[in-house]
N, C-alpha and C positions, 0 to 999 in steps of 0.2 A: 504493500500500500504506500502510495507517495506521501510526501510531507503535506502536500496541499489537501489530500483526502483526509489525512490524520487531523488536520485543523478543522475539518468540517464535522467531525464526530461530536455529537452532543454528549455532555457528561451526565450520567445517571447517578443520582445520589443513592447510596446504600445505607439504610438505617438498620442497625442490628438491635433487636429487642430480646436477645437471649436472657438478659438479666432482669427484664420486667415480664414480658409475656411468656418467654420461655420458662421462667421459673414457676409458672402456673402448671407445669407438668406435674401430674399426680406424684406426691411423695418427694418432690425436689425442693430443697431450700439451701441456698448458698450462704456461707458465712460471710462476714464483712470482708475478711482478707481474701477469700475466694473471689468475691465480686470485684474487688480492687484489681486482683491479678488478671482476671478475664477482661476487665475494662481496659487495662493497660495494653494487653496483647491485641485486642480488637483494634485499638486506635494506632498503636505503634508498629505492629507487625502485619496484621491482616489489612490494616489501613482502610477500614470502612469510614464513611463520611461522618456518621453520627451514631450514638448509641443511646437507647432508652433503658435506664438502669433501675427504675423502681416506680412504685405508686406512692403518692403523697399520703401522709397520715395513716400508714398501715400499722407501724409498730416502732418502738424505740430502736430495736435492732436494725430495722430498715433505714431509719434516720441516720444511725451511726455509719452504716455502709455507704449511704449517699454522701455523707460529710467527708468520709475518707477519700472517696472518688473525686469529689469536687475540689478538695484541698490539693490533691495531686494534679488535677486537670488545670486548676488556676495557675499553679506553679509552672506547668509545662506547656501552656498555650492551647489547651484543649477544651477550655470551659464552655465555649459556645457549641461544642459537639456533644455535650451531656444533656440529656432530656429526661424529664420526669412526667409521668401521667398525673394529671390533676383533675379536679372536679368543679362543677358549677356550684360553689358553696360560699359566695360572697368573697371575702378576702382570706378565708381560713387556709386554703391550699397555698395562696400567695405568701402568707406569713411563714408557712412551713418551708416553702421554697427558699425564702430569704434566709431563714435560720440555717438551712442546710447548705446554702451557698450555691444553689443551682440557678441558672440564668435562662433556661429554655423550658417552657411548659407545654405539654400536649393535653389540651383541655378535652375531656370526655363529654360529648354531647349526643343528642339523639338524632340519628340519620334516617329514621323511618317513622312515619305517622303512627304505626302500630305501637312502637316502643314509647313514643311521646304520650300517646293517649292512655295506654293501659298501665304503664309503669310510673310515669310522672303525673299523669292525669292533668296535663296542662295544655293550653292552646299554643300554636306556633308563636304567636305574638308574645305570650308570657315567657316562653323559653328563650326567644331571641333577646328580649329585654334583659333577662338575667345574664345571658351570655355577654351582651354588650357591656354590662357593668363590670364583669370579671375581666374582660379583655382591656377595658379602659384602665382599670386598677393595675393590671399587670404592666401595661405600657408606662404608667406613671412610676412604677417601681423599677423600670429598666429591665423587665423580663420579656423575652421574646415569646410570642404565643403562636402555637400551631393548634389546629382544632380537629379532633376525631369526630366523624359522623358515624357513631355506633349503629350497626345493623344497616349500613348504607346499601348493601346488595339487595336486601329485602325491600328497602325503601324504593329502589329503582324498579323493582318488580311490581310492587303493589301501591306505591304512593309517590310516583315520579314528580307530580306537581309540587308536592311538599319539598322534595329534595331540591328542585330548582328554586323554589321560593326561599329555601334556606341558603343556598349558595349565592343567590342574589343579595341576600342580607350580608353574608360574610364578605362579599366583594366590597362592601362599604366600610369594613372594619380593618384595623391595623393588625391583620393576621398574616403571618409569613407563609404558612403551608396549610393546605386542607388535606386531611388524611382520610382515605376512603377504605374502610375495612369490610371484607367479606367475613363478618363476625362469626357466622355459623358455618362457614365453608360450603355454601350451597351453590356457588356459581359454577357453570361449565364454561369452557374457553370462549365459545361463540357469544355468550351473554357478556362476559368480561369485555370482549372486544367492542360489542355494540354500545354498552353503557358508557364505557370510558371514552370512546371516540366522540359520542354525543356530548359528553361533558367538556372534554378538552377543546372541541371545536366551538362550543358555545362560550367558553371562558378562556380564550387563548392566552390571556395575560396572567392567569392564576397558576400557582404551583400546586399540583396534585400528586400525592403519594398513594400507592396501592398497598394494602395490607391483607395478605391472604392466609387462609387456613386450609388444612389438608384432609378434610373429612371424606371427600370422594377420591383422594389421591390425585387431585388435579391442580394442586397449588403451583407446581413449577410451570405447567402449561398455562395457567391463568396469569402467572407473573410475566411470561413471555408475551402473551397477548396484551397485557397492560402496557408493556414497554412499546410494543408496536402501535398501540393506540395513542401514545404520546405522553404518558405520565412522566413526571420528572424525578420520581423516587420510588423505591421499593422497601418494604419492611420485611426482614428475614431473620432467622435464628440459626445458630450453630446446631447441626444435627437435626434440624427441623423440630427442635423442642417446643413444647406448648401444650395446652390442655387438649383433651380429647385425642384426635389424631395428629395434633401438632400444627406448627406453623410452616410456612414455606422455608425449605432448607437453603441456607446461604451458599453452601458449597456447590449444590447442584445448579442453582440459578446462575451463579457466576460462570460456571463452565458452559452452560447453555448460551448465555449472552456472548461470551467470548468467541464461541464457535458459530453461532447462527444469527446473531443480531449485529451486523457489521456497521450499522450507523450510530451505535452508541459505544461509550467506553465507561468503565468504572475504575476506581483507584485501587480495587482489591488485589492483594498479592496472593496469587493462587498457591505459591509454594508454602505459605504459612497455614493453609486451611487444615491440612491433616494434623499438624502438631496441636493446633488449638482445639480441633475436634476431639482429640484424645484427652486433652487436659479437661475439657468440659465434661467428657464422659466420666473421667475419674472423679472430678469434684461433685458431680450430680448423682453418681451411681446409676444414671440412666444409660443402660447398655444399648448400643446401636447394633442393628443386625449385621452379620458378616457380609451380606450382599448389598448393603446400602451403597448407592452410587457415590463415587469419588472417595469416600472416607471409610467404607466397610473393609474389613480385613481381607476379604476374598476377591474384591472387584478387579484387582490386577494380577490375579492368579489364574494361569492356564491349567486346566485339569486334564483335558483330553489329549492323548498323545498326538493325534492328527493336527491339533492346533499348535503344539510345540514344534512339530515338524514343519508346519507352514510358516512359523515365525523364522525358522532358519533359512527358508527359501523365499526371499524378498518380502518378509514381513506380511505374509498373506492374511494373517488374522489380527493385524493392528488396525485401530481407528485413531481418530484425532485425540482421544483421551489417553495420552501417554502418561504413565505414572510419574515420570520426572517432572511434569508440570506442577505436580502437587507435592513435590519433595518425597516421592515414593519410588519403589523399584518393582519391576515385574518379577513374579515368582512362578515357579512351575510345581504344581502339586504332585505329590507322590502317593500313588494308590493303585487300585486295580485297573483304572483306565489310563494310567500314566503312559505306558508305551516307552519304547527305547529312546525316542527323542526327548521326552520330558526328563528322563533320568540323565541323559547325556548333558542337558543344559544345567542341571543341578551339579553334576560332577565337575563340569567346566568352571562353574562359579567357585567350587572348592579347590580347583587346581589339580583334580585327580583324573588320570587317564587309565582306562581299562582296555584290555583286548576285547575283540568282538565276542569271543567265547565267554569271557568273564562277565561281560556286560549282560549277556543273555541270562546267566545264572542269577545275577543280582536283580535283573528285571523280574524274573520269575518269583524270587523271594518277596519282592515288594508287592507283586500282584497277590500272593498268598496272604500277606499281612492285610492288604486292602480288603480281601474277602472276609477277613475276620473283623472288619470295621475298625481296625487299629489306625490311629493317625500316624503317618510317617512324615517326618520333617527332614529338611536338608541336613540338619545336624545329626540325624540318625544314620546317615549314609555310611560314614566311616565304620560304624559298628556293624551295620548289615554286611558291608564288604568283608570286614574281619571275620564275621560269623560264618558267612556262606563260603568264603574262599580260603578260610584258615590262613589268612595273610599275617605275616610277621612284620609287615611294614607299618600297619596301623594296629598296634596292640594296646592293651590296657596297662598303663604304667601305674595307675592307682587302683587299688581294689579294696572295697569295704569287705574285709575278710570275715568279720563276725560282729555281732551286736546282740545285746540283751535289752529288751524293752519291758519295763514294768509299769503297771498302772493299778493303783490301789485306791479304794474309797477313802476320801478325806486326806489323801496324801498326794504330793506333787509327783507326776510321772517322772521317771528317771531312766537313763540309758547309759550302757557301757558300750563303747565302740572301739573296734580294732581295725586299723587301716594299714594296708601294706603298700609301701612306696618301693617298688622294684625289689630291693634287697633288705629293706628295713620294715619293721612292724612297730607301730605306735598305738598306744591304748590310752583312752581317757574316759571319764564318766562325768555326767552332768544331769541336772534336773531342768524342767521347763514347764510351760503352761500346757503342753500336750506332748505325746510321745515323739512326734516329729520335731517339735521345738527343742525337746531335750536332746534328740539326736544331733540337730544342727549346733546346739551349744557345745556338745562334746567335740564335734568336728572342728568348731571354731577354736577350741583350746589346742587341738593338735596342730592346726595350721598356724596359729599365733606362735606357738613354741618353735615351729620350724621356719618362722618368718616367711611364710608363703602367702600369696594373695588368695582370697576366697571371694567368689562372686556373691553379689547381694541378690536375695530373692525379691522379685518385683511383682510376680503374679503367680497364682496357684489355682489350678482348675482340676476338678475331679469329674470324670464322666463314667457313667454306668449305663450299659445298654438298656433301652426301654424294656420294661417287663422283667428285668434282671432279678435273679433270686439272691439269697444271702451269700451264695458262693460265687456270684458273678464276678467276672474280671473288672477291676477298677483301672481306668486309664488316668494316670496323673500327668498333667502337663504343667511344667514349671517354667516361668520366664525369669531369666537371670540378667544381671548387668555387671559388666567388668570393664573398667577403663572407658566408660561412655558407650560401650557396645552392648546391645541387648541380643540375647539368643535364647532358644527354647530347647528343653530336653523333655523326654517322655519316659514313663515307666509303666509297666503292666504287671499286675498281680491281683490275686483275689483279696489280698489285704491292702487297704488303702495306704497305710504307713510304709509297708514294704515297697509298694509301687513308687512312692515318693522317694524312698532311699535309692531305688534303682535309677530313677531320673537324676538324683543327686550325684550318683557315681558317674554317670555320663558327663555331668557338668565338671566334675573333678578332673576327668581326663581331657576334656576340651580345653580347659584353662592351663 
């Protein structure tokens, strides 16, 4: 694209509302420090234009979180990018805003006659008068005012005259942006296009934002139609967090706009999306699905062997969603559908070369493991090779030779561990909060005395096959970190603690 064409691109404002609307996800509540950390990353690394961080008057904890963010934002030049949801309540929300140090309010008002009549039980004239008073007071206090038209989508469907009457009124007020939410997530893309084109064409000088919800899984499509219709801003959340089916996901919309909407640009840094997604997932406890576009664990993983083979032959199975765009790497899954090409790709990444005959044997072993529903990772490959080929080049230098696990009522679990380092045998015992914790404490003693590094445990997952009985195999998948690098090991046993110990032994050899 030429420089002249680049100059013609219109800037689309991205407002992230993970900390306000996203926090309405069932069971999610961020601490003040977590909110500050997310706010900082959204503005400095993801580089969204604005963030909506809270609702006024909710709680003392919410106030303290807002105050910490506004203090940081004021110091670092971001204060006009911080927004707070407020209410038509005279000057109560405004005073709260002033005390919290916020400078931009998003006033919640009624965008449908149905809400106005049955919830507020007021006439349009009464509502507009009260809104005018709040907007005037905000302007007097130096607070920028944006206005939400709650239930706007149903307003357009069932009371369009009211919506236009309301926007006619807002056009006379010192309002910076008019925010149009599909509050109940009821719009389909064709409606989104028709309604927003009508509004943008009727009021070309006003700034409109679109705020979508994902109840019919149409939020990304609706966001794209909103941009095509000419809105100047979108409201999005990390991982699509939000109540019910969630809000429009930031990561998906940014990718779609960058690839399919060539007349607009955003300031969002794609490479930061995955990192922030994982942080929000960790802080919220809201796990995203492995196949979630852009940020899901599996979305850049090829499973079928034919796809891996095609990738080696002129990238036949690639599309524009290259993992490197989002700070990620393509992976090749190992399992019963892997095929020779998948395994070759993984071996190449490890710097391992096998003869054709050896490769066939390893491939067959991985297929057998896949048939048992065992997860096979790239880090398991050296062990599989060693196992099936009886190779001396990739041997086990560290062996958990023996251990005793004890667990008694009203007493702390304890463990005695004996570890063999090639020609040395070391033994330690320790207690812990559980049998595996006691095992790790004993291991830590051994490694500390030997002045050897030990990887830190970052995640621990246990899987049991559906319908499994008490003697079913447990698959323990542990994520470790050493020197800034994360890696995963697995263990399989009918005893959960033993499975974890097997995964740990793999870690000891990998490091």
